[in-house]
C-alpha positions as CSV (number, residue, x, y, z in Angstrom):
1,M,6.5,30.6,-19.3
2,G,5.5,28.4,-16.4
3,R,6.1,29.2,-12.7
4,E,9.4,27.9,-11.4
5,L,9.3,24.8,-9.2
6,R,9.3,25.6,-5.5
7,A,11.5,23.7,-3.1
8,I,8.5,22.3,-1.1
9,D,6.8,21.1,-4.3
10,A,10.1,19.4,-5.5
11,L,10.2,17.6,-2.1
12,L,6.5,16.6,-2.3
13,S,6.4,15.4,-5.9
14,G,5.2,11.8,-5.8
15,L,6.7,11.5,-2.3
16,I,4.0,9.4,-0.5
17,D,3.1,5.9,-1.7
18,Y,-0.3,5.2,-0.3
19,A,-0.4,2.1,1.8
20,G,-3.9,2.4,3.3
21,L,-4.4,-1.3,3.3
22,F,-1.7,-1.7,6.0
23,P,-1.6,-1.0,9.8
24,P,-2.3,1.1,11.6
25,A,-5.0,2.3,9.1
26,S,-5.9,-1.2,7.8
27,E,-8.5,0.2,5.5
28,S,-10.8,-2.1,3.5
29,M,-9.9,-2.4,-0.2
30,R,-12.9,-0.4,-1.2
31,T,-12.1,2.4,1.2
32,A,-8.4,2.5,0.2
33,V,-9.1,2.7,-3.6
34,Q,-11.8,5.4,-3.0
35,N,-9.3,7.3,-1.0
36,Y,-6.6,7.0,-3.7
37,A,-9.1,8.2,-6.3
38,A,-10.0,11.2,-4.2
39,Y,-6.4,12.1,-3.5
40,Q,-5.6,12.0,-7.2
41,N,-8.3,14.5,-7.8
42,G,-7.5,16.6,-4.7
43,A,-5.5,19.8,-4.3
44,D,-2.5,17.9,-2.9
45,S,-2.3,15.3,-5.7
46,V,1.3,16.4,-6.5
47,A,2.4,14.5,-3.3
48,L,0.7,11.2,-4.3
49,G,2.8,8.3,-5.4
50,R,1.8,4.7,-6.0
51,F,-0.9,2.6,-4.6
52,I,0.6,-0.3,-2.7
53,V,-1.1,-3.7,-2.8
54,P,0.1,-7.3,-2.1
55,V,0.1,-9.4,-5.2
56,T,-2.2,-11.8,-3.4
57,R,-4.9,-9.1,-3.3
58,L,-4.7,-8.0,-7.0
59,A,-8.0,-9.7,-7.9
60,E,-9.7,-7.9,-5.0
61,F,-8.1,-4.6,-6.1
62,E,-9.4,-5.1,-9.7
63,D,-12.9,-5.8,-8.4
64,Q,-13.1,-2.9,-6.0
65,A,-11.4,-0.3,-8.2
66,R,-13.3,-1.3,-11.4
67,D,-15.5,1.8,-11.4
68,L,-12.7,4.2,-10.3
69,L,-9.8,3.3,-12.7
70,P,-9.2,5.8,-15.6
71,Q,-10.9,4.7,-18.9
72,G,-10.1,5.3,-22.5
73,V,-7.1,5.3,-24.8
74,G,-4.5,7.8,-23.7
75,S,-5.8,8.1,-20.1
76,D,-3.1,8.1,-17.4
77,P,-3.0,4.8,-15.5
78,W,-3.0,4.4,-11.8
79,K,0.6,3.6,-10.8
80,V,0.7,0.5,-8.6
81,S,3.5,-1.0,-6.5
82,A,3.0,-4.7,-5.7
83,L,4.3,-6.5,-2.6
84,V,5.7,-10.0,-3.5
85,A,6.6,-12.8,-1.3
86,G,7.0,-16.6,-1.8
87,D,6.8,-17.7,-5.4
88,V,8.4,-14.7,-7.2
89,R,8.4,-16.3,-10.6
90,G,4.7,-17.1,-10.4
91,A,3.9,-13.6,-9.0
92,G,5.8,-12.0,-11.8
93,E,3.7,-13.8,-14.4
94,E,0.6,-12.6,-12.6
95,L,1.9,-9.0,-12.6
96,L,2.4,-9.2,-16.4
97,R,-1.1,-10.5,-16.9
98,F,-2.4,-7.7,-14.7
99,N,-0.6,-5.1,-16.8
100,A,-2.0,-6.7,-20.0
101,R,-5.5,-6.6,-18.7
102,H,-5.2,-2.9,-17.8
103,A,-3.3,-1.6,-20.9
104,S,-4.4,1.4,-22.9
105,G,-8.0,1.1,-24.2
106,S,-8.9,-1.8,-21.8
107,A,-12.5,-1.9,-20.7
108,A,-11.1,-3.0,-17.2
109,G,-9.6,0.5,-16.7
110,R,-6.1,1.8,-16.8
111,A,-3.5,0.7,-14.2
112,T,0.1,-0.4,-14.4
113,I,2.4,-2.2,-11.9
114,D,5.9,-0.8,-12.5
115,V,7.4,-1.3,-9.0
116,V,7.7,-4.6,-7.1
117,E,8.6,-4.7,-3.4
118,L,10.3,-7.8,-2.0
119,K,12.1,-8.7,1.2
120,S,15.3,-10.5,2.0
121,S,18.2,-10.6,4.5
122,E,20.7,-12.7,2.5
123,P,22.7,-11.7,-0.6
124,G,22.1,-15.0,-2.3
125,D,18.4,-14.8,-1.8
126,I,18.3,-11.3,-3.2
127,E,20.0,-12.5,-6.3
128,R,17.6,-15.5,-6.7
129,Q,14.5,-13.4,-6.3
130,R,15.8,-10.8,-8.7
131,S,16.5,-13.5,-11.4
132,A,13.0,-14.9,-10.9
133,L,11.3,-11.5,-11.5
134,P,10.5,-10.6,-15.1
135,Q,12.4,-7.7,-16.6
136,G,10.5,-4.4,-16.8
137,F,9.8,-3.9,-13.1
138,T,11.7,-1.7,-10.7
139,P,12.5,-3.9,-7.7
140,Y,12.9,-2.6,-4.2
141,F,14.2,-5.0,-1.6
142,E,13.4,-4.4,2.1
143,I,16.6,-5.3,4.0
144,P,17.2,-5.3,7.7
145,A,19.0,-2.2,9.2
146,E,21.7,-4.3,10.8
147,P,25.5,-4.5,10.7
148,N,25.5,-6.5,7.4
149,V,23.6,-3.8,5.6
150,E,26.8,-2.9,3.6
151,S,26.9,-6.3,1.9
152,L,23.2,-6.3,1.2
153,V,23.3,-2.9,-0.4
154,Q,26.4,-3.9,-2.4
155,T,24.4,-6.9,-3.7
156,L,21.5,-4.7,-4.7
157,A,23.9,-2.4,-6.6
158,S,25.4,-5.4,-8.5
159,I,22.0,-6.5,-9.8
160,G,20.5,-3.0,-10.5
161,A,17.9,-3.2,-7.7
162,R,16.8,-0.6,-5.1
163,A,16.7,-0.7,-1.3
164,K,13.9,-0.3,1.2
165,I,14.2,0.4,4.9
166,R,11.5,0.0,7.5
167,T,11.5,3.1,9.6
168,G,8.8,2.2,12.1
169,G,5.7,0.2,13.0
170,V,2.9,0.0,15.6
171,T,5.2,-1.0,18.5
172,P,8.2,0.9,19.9
173,D,10.6,-1.9,19.0
174,A,9.7,-1.6,15.3
175,F,11.7,1.6,15.0
176,P,15.3,1.4,14.1
177,S,17.9,3.6,15.7
178,S,19.1,6.8,13.9
179,R,22.5,5.1,13.6
180,D,20.8,2.2,11.7
181,I,19.1,4.5,9.3
182,L,22.3,6.5,8.8
183,D,24.3,3.4,8.1
184,F,21.7,2.3,5.6
185,M,21.7,5.6,3.8
186,V,25.5,5.8,3.8
187,A,25.7,2.4,2.2
188,C,23.2,3.4,-0.4
189,Q,25.0,6.6,-1.2
190,R,28.4,4.7,-1.4
191,H,27.0,2.1,-3.8
192,G,24.7,4.4,-5.8
193,V,21.5,2.6,-4.8
194,P,18.3,4.5,-4.6
195,F,16.0,3.8,-1.7
196,K,12.5,4.2,-0.3
197,A,11.3,4.1,3.3
198,T,8.2,2.5,4.8
199,A,6.2,2.8,8.0
200,G,6.5,5.3,10.8
201,L,6.9,8.5,8.8
202,H,3.5,10.1,9.2
203,H,4.9,13.3,10.7
204,P,7.3,15.8,9.3
205,V,9.6,16.1,12.4
206,R,11.0,13.6,14.8
207,G,9.1,13.4,18.1
208,H,6.8,11.3,20.4
209,Y,3.5,10.4,18.7
210,R,0.7,7.9,19.0
211,L,1.7,4.5,17.5
212,T,-1.8,3.7,16.3
213,Y,-5.2,5.4,15.8
214,D,-6.7,3.5,18.7
215,A,-8.0,5.6,21.5
216,G,-5.8,3.9,24.0
217,S,-2.7,3.8,21.9
218,G,0.7,4.2,23.4
219,T,3.3,6.6,22.1
220,G,6.8,6.2,20.7
221,L,9.7,8.3,19.4
222,M,9.2,8.4,15.6
223,F,11.3,9.8,12.8
224,G,9.9,12.6,10.7
225,F,10.0,12.3,7.0
226,L,11.8,15.7,6.9
227,N,14.5,14.3,9.1
228,V,15.0,11.3,6.8
229,F,14.9,13.1,3.4
230,A,16.8,16.2,4.6
231,G,19.4,13.9,6.2
232,A,19.7,12.0,2.9
233,A,20.1,15.3,1.1
234,M,23.0,16.2,3.4
235,L,24.8,13.0,2.4
236,R,23.9,13.4,-1.3
237,T,25.3,17.0,-1.3
238,G,28.5,16.1,0.5
239,Q,27.8,17.9,3.7
240,G,29.0,14.9,5.8
241,V,27.9,12.0,8.0
242,D,27.9,14.1,11.2
243,V,25.5,16.7,9.7
244,A,23.2,14.0,8.4
245,A,23.2,12.3,11.8
246,A,22.3,15.6,13.5
247,V,19.4,16.1,11.0
248,L,18.0,12.6,11.7
249,E,18.0,13.4,15.5
250,E,16.4,16.8,15.1
251,T,13.3,17.3,17.2
252,D,12.8,21.1,16.9
253,A,10.4,21.8,14.1
254,S,11.6,25.4,13.8
255,A,15.0,24.1,12.7
256,F,13.4,23.3,9.3
257,S,12.2,26.1,7.1
258,F,11.2,26.7,3.5
259,T,11.8,29.3,0.9
260,D,10.8,29.2,-2.7
261,D,14.2,28.0,-3.8
262,A,15.5,26.0,-0.8
263,I,14.7,23.8,2.2
264,M,16.7,24.9,5.2
265,W,17.9,22.9,8.2
266,R,19.4,25.5,10.5
267,D,22.1,27.2,8.4
268,R,22.2,24.4,5.8
269,R,20.5,24.9,2.4
270,I,19.1,22.3,0.1
271,E,18.5,24.0,-3.3
272,V,15.7,23.0,-5.6
273,D,17.9,21.3,-8.1
274,Q,19.5,19.3,-5.3
275,I,16.0,18.2,-4.1
276,V,15.0,17.1,-7.6
277,D,18.3,15.1,-7.9
278,L,17.7,13.6,-4.4
279,R,14.2,12.5,-5.2
280,S,15.0,11.2,-8.7
281,H,18.2,9.3,-7.9
282,F,18.6,8.6,-4.1
283,A,15.7,9.1,-1.6
284,V,12.8,8.3,-3.8
285,S,9.6,8.0,-1.7
286,F,8.1,6.6,1.5
287,G,5.1,4.4,2.1
288,S,2.4,5.6,4.5
289,C,-1.0,4.2,5.5
290,S,-2.1,7.8,5.8
291,F,-1.8,10.3,3.0
292,R,-3.5,13.2,4.7
293,E,-1.6,13.1,7.9
294,P,1.9,13.9,6.5
295,V,0.6,16.3,3.9
296,D,-1.6,18.3,6.3
297,E,1.1,18.4,9.1
298,L,3.7,19.7,6.6
299,A,1.3,22.4,5.4
300,A,0.6,23.4,9.0
301,L,4.3,23.6,9.7
302,D,4.8,25.8,6.6
303,R,1.9,28.1,7.6
304,S,3.2,28.4,11.1
305,Q,6.6,29.5,9.8
306,L,5.1,32.0,7.4
307,A,3.0,33.5,10.2
308,Q,6.1,33.9,12.4
309,Q,7.9,35.7,9.5
310,S,5.1,38.1,8.9
């Protein structure tokens, strides 16, 4: 009989979509695909989600990843999420051709695009883009964290699409307020819309961090991915908007702790089965240009707490 799933592993499972091509990392395609291959074979592979690539760079991806993609019938493909803008119908046709080129047994190596990420701020435009996208892809729409978020999320629910929120960037003004994130999550919970986050979640706990990797980088107040996902869990488990708001604002790392069967925020517990439900049906993943930074900092936080308990 296998070992029971630990709470921290349930949280980490496929949590981080690797966006190494994007700022502030801005890796070359070759470096990004080499990193992704290494992470897949590393000790922390459980946390690795999809490789994120713009549809306009698919040819470059195929060229640079050719020697790294899994080969042979029955091999597990790389999971890829494609960013689409502009001609959605044309992009969708290209995505179908990509999947056909990298099907099982292909000499080009195994990869599959199953997620498409789009962007819109108007309900009608969301509907038009969704209708232009071929069936078989899971669409995420990045929508603005603004007062009309309710109508946008309601539109996503009506067409079976998912939501995406931008939680940061390389300048202080790229970060939404905690109220914006809370309103977004409340709307998603109300309408049954799963979501992902992108940008600004390199660290586990909210605090002031460097905005880029440049030596002279300024700092900004960033959200932690524990804040966002634990806050979402509070909504999902019916513990209330006020509790979720407090979790989003939490800056004390010691307020979060881990046992084998739960993640704790102060005196609130999130059980393993609740984490699995959260990750499967509500707060799905986040995109990060760094894979190692969030994984290593969470491991350091866990080790620190274990040392304090011993």
